[in-house]
Wavefront OBJ file of the C-alpha trace (Angstrom):
o trace
v 108.446 78.134 66.156
v 111.180 76.364 64.166
v 108.858 76.032 61.153
v 108.024 79.768 61.316
v 111.748 80.609 61.178
v 112.254 78.298 58.199
v 109.277 79.865 56.365
v 110.567 83.363 57.102
v 114.032 82.452 55.843
v 112.586 80.978 52.609
v 110.563 84.145 51.966
v 113.541 86.413 52.610
v 112.203 87.744 55.886
v 114.343 87.901 58.965
v 113.226 85.636 61.764
v 111.604 87.600 64.547
v 113.438 87.327 67.854
v 111.403 86.948 71.047
v 111.090 90.082 73.131
v 112.743 89.888 76.543
v 110.753 91.325 79.403
v 112.531 93.268 82.109
v 111.221 93.084 85.665
v 109.816 96.256 87.217
v 111.899 98.179 89.769
v 111.859 96.715 93.284
v 109.751 99.472 94.805
v 107.108 99.892 92.105
v 103.968 101.051 93.883
v 100.943 98.792 93.597
v 98.414 99.917 90.960
v 95.904 100.824 93.681
v 98.080 103.751 94.813
v 97.926 107.000 92.843
v 100.418 109.896 93.159
v 99.244 112.810 95.274
v 100.175 116.428 94.896
v 103.403 117.299 96.786
v 101.533 119.631 99.128
v 99.799 116.653 100.759
v 103.069 115.126 101.941
v 104.018 118.104 104.071
v 103.489 118.521 107.754
v 101.000 120.517 109.709
v 101.709 124.084 110.780
v 100.219 123.204 114.159
v 102.948 120.667 115.031
v 103.065 121.899 118.628
v 99.384 120.944 119.080
v 99.819 117.541 117.439
v 98.697 114.446 119.330
v 99.211 110.995 117.808
v 96.385 108.477 118.385
v 97.428 106.193 121.255
v 95.940 103.165 119.484
v 98.389 103.675 116.577
v 101.185 102.204 118.708
v 104.954 102.751 118.618
v 105.286 103.650 114.937
v 109.085 103.875 115.053
v 109.371 100.151 115.718
v 106.828 98.929 113.151
v 108.332 96.266 110.915
v 105.482 96.280 108.420
v 102.641 98.506 107.269
v 99.210 97.985 105.835
v 97.299 100.602 103.911
v 93.702 101.069 102.842
v 93.591 102.600 99.385
v 91.102 105.217 98.170
v 88.645 102.467 97.153
v 88.767 100.976 100.684
v 90.781 97.871 99.783
v 93.340 96.794 102.407
v 96.855 96.060 101.157
v 99.905 94.717 102.951
v 102.046 93.903 104.675
v 104.624 96.241 103.149
v 108.118 96.998 104.404
v 108.712 100.347 106.057
v 111.278 101.265 103.383
v 108.739 100.638 100.594
v 106.128 102.747 102.357
v 108.649 105.579 102.793
v 109.590 105.469 99.100
v 105.941 105.531 98.036
v 105.206 108.343 100.497
v 108.108 110.410 99.135
v 106.788 109.807 95.613
v 103.395 111.202 96.694
v 101.294 108.034 96.684
v 99.264 108.509 99.870
v 96.476 110.990 99.117
v 93.200 109.473 100.286
v 95.028 106.491 101.775
v 94.884 105.373 105.408
v 97.744 103.414 106.956
v 98.376 101.242 110.009
v 101.502 99.831 111.597
v 102.076 96.105 111.932
v 104.755 94.757 114.248
v 104.798 91.039 113.408
v 102.702 90.912 110.231
v 99.372 91.011 112.059
v 96.545 92.757 110.202
v 95.628 95.944 112.090
v 92.069 96.819 113.087
v 92.296 100.605 112.708
v 93.773 102.793 109.964
v 94.608 106.509 109.996
v 95.493 109.163 107.413
v 99.249 109.841 107.391
v 98.721 113.390 108.701
v 97.135 111.982 111.880
v 100.144 109.787 112.729
v 103.058 112.252 112.509
v 103.358 115.949 113.331
v 105.706 116.453 110.359
v 105.045 113.603 107.899
v 107.606 114.871 105.361
v 110.430 114.244 107.830
v 108.917 111.612 110.146
v 106.603 109.274 108.216
v 107.629 105.640 107.717
v 111.041 105.893 109.345
v 112.327 103.273 111.756
v 113.464 105.292 114.755
v 114.623 102.467 116.983
v 116.388 100.612 114.174
v 114.697 97.290 114.876
v 113.008 96.409 111.602
v 115.483 97.425 108.929
v 118.591 96.740 110.993
v 117.472 93.272 112.065
v 116.486 92.351 108.510
v 119.853 93.539 107.174
v 121.767 91.722 109.922
v 119.818 88.495 109.363
v 120.502 88.643 105.635
v 124.227 89.296 106.197
v 124.439 86.404 108.674
v 122.704 84.027 106.272
v 125.034 85.046 103.441
v 128.106 84.589 105.662
v 126.911 81.131 106.744
v 126.258 80.099 103.138
v 129.703 81.345 102.102
v 131.380 79.470 104.976
v 129.532 76.267 104.040
v 130.565 76.637 100.408
v 134.209 77.109 101.435
v 134.056 74.086 103.729
v 132.631 71.934 100.944
v 135.305 73.156 98.520
v 138.063 72.188 100.969
v 136.583 68.729 101.638
l 1 2 3 4 5 6 7 8 9 10 11 12 13 14 15 16 17 18 19 20 21 22 23 24 25 26 27 28 29 30 31 32 33 34 35 36 37 38 39 40 41 42 43 44 45 46 47 48 49 50 51 52 53 54 55 56 57 58 59 60 61 62 63 64 65 66 67 68 69 70 71 72 73 74 75 76 77 78 79 80 81 82 83 84 85 86 87 88 89 90 91 92 93 94 95 96 97 98 99 100 101 102 103 104 105 106 107 108 109 110 111 112 113 114 115 116 117 118 119 120 121 122 123 124 125 126 127 128 129 130 131 132 133 134 135 136 137 138 139 140 141 142 143 144 145 146 147 148 149 150 151 152 153 154 155 156
């Protein structure tokens, strides 16, 4: 690399700087998900007749989610917040999903419309606060402990 710069300088060419790569946004959907039309993220007009499959479990307390993409490949676990962001962006046409409570791989998957009466307002939201709140609290506690340790070491 040094020799290339010297040759470029001798020939009157500017040395080429390396290109810096920027990381993708945190919630970039996996390449196996494709955006759906906005109409597919809406709820059913028959919300009063809606019945969630009992085997789907308590969706409001799911900490993780798995999905089966349109090609049948299982992906996961994904955080609830990531799934919600991808759902809002329209990435779940032809995709089946399943809740996971401790990272276990689920046996059964369902289309989003079969799990919530009004997916646009209900899908992939933590209703009991367990998953997102506990993760945020654990992170805050770990940061506070690390800060306290650093202060104690500085004083010693």
